[in-house]
N, C-alpha and C positions, 0 to 999 in steps of 0.2 A: 504494500500500500504506500502510495506517495504521501509524504508528511503533510503536504498542503491539504490533502483530503481528510486527514485525521483531525478531529476537533479536540482541542485542549479544553479541559473543564476544571475549574477550581473547586476543590472540595470544601475549603474554608478560607477565610481571610482573617489575619490577625492584625489589629490596629492598636497602636499605643496612643493613649489619650493623656491629658493632664491629670485625670483622676486615677488612671490605671491602665486596663487593657480591655479590649473588646474582641471577641471571636464571633464572626458571622459565619454560619454554616448553612446547611440545607434549608431550603424554604425561607432563607433570609431571616432566621430567628436568632438574633444575636445574644451572646452571653456576655455579661459585664462583670469584670473583676476589679475590685479596688487594688491598689498597689500591694497592700498586705496579702490579699487573697492570691494575687498573681505570683507573689514570692513563695507562698505556701505551695501552690501548684508546681512551680519550678522545682522546689525542694523534693516534692513527691516524684516528679518525673526523673530527676537526677538519681533518686534512690532506685528507680525501676529501669534505668538505662540499660543495664546488662541484659535483663530479661526482655526488654523491648527489642534490643538488637538481635537477640537470639530468635525471637518470634519472626522478625522481619527477614532475617537470613533464611529461615526455614520456609517462609512463604514466597521467597524470591524465585521467579521462573528462570533466572540466569544461572548457567552452569558454573560461572566464575563468581566468586564472592569478592566484593571490594571491602577492604578494611580502611577505616578512618583513623 
């Protein structure tokens, strides 16, 4: 398939605001996080990073794995 025929679609958009962070997802239903809540989410994601990378690698259709 030619790349121009393939439509790119955003799954979500993250926007930083003066109050914190906004994540707009499917059906344009945004989630709002205060700065403190956004930092708590960041801490949780950092704690789960190894597990998330493992799941992503297992789900990848590529035969070659890229390490960051």
